[in-house]
N, C-alpha and C positions, 0 to 999 in steps of 0.2 A: 566500587568502580575506581579504576586508576585514572590518573590525570590524562594519560594517553588515550584511554577509551572515551573519556568525556570530550576531549578535543575532536576525536574522530566523529562522535555523534553530532557535535555542534557543526562540524564541516558538512556532514551529510544533510543536516537540516537546512543549512544555508543554500546548498546546491538545489535541494528540493524546492525551496521558496523561489529561487531564481528561475528554475526550469518551468514551474507551473504558475509563475506570477502570483504566488500565494502570499498574502500580507498578514501580518500578525504572527502570534505564536501557534505552534502546531499542537492541537488538542485532539486526542483520540475520542471520537464520539461513541463508538461501540466496537466490539470484536465479533467477527463472523467466521464461521468455518466454511471452507469450500465444500460444495456438495460431494459426498463420497461417490456418487454415481456419475458425476460429470466427467467429461473427457479432459485429460491433461493438456494444457496449452503451453507452448514454448515461450510465448511473449515476444518482445522486440519493440523497438521504437518507444512508444509511450505506454505499451501494454505490459502488465506484470505477468511473469510466468506463473501458472496455477498448477498446484499439485493437489490430488484428492485428499480431503481431510485436513488441509493446511489451515491454520488459524491466521486471520488477517486483521490488522487494526484498521478500522474505517476512520478516515480523516475528514472526508467530505463526500456528500452525495451530489455529484455533478449534474446528472440527468438520469432518465429511466434506464439507459443502456450502459452507463459507465459510473463507477464508484472509485474515488481516489482512496487507495489503500497502501498500507505498509506491511511487508512480510517480516518474517523472523530475522532476516539478514539486514533489516532496516532499509530495504529498497522501496522507494515510494513511486508508484506508477498507477495508472488506471487499470481497473479490473472489470471484466464484463459482468453485468448484473445477472446474466442468465446462469452463471455458475454458482452464485450465492443465493441462499434461501431468502425468500421474501419476509 
């Protein structure tokens, strides 16, 4: 990883912590795949766009309807729990 990539990741993590009022370091709890049979969602606001079969890093289980996730482009937003397997 180059210095430029490291700085970009650190900046993205700081923005995530500020946006979601997340304290402490970001630790990935688990990885989940979006249900291949689910409909694709565009996202927007605080919701993450979901694509079928995409692998997401789960950062925090917020409640039964929403899970705080990070996708392959390191975008951190909430994802609907209905699209992820239980």
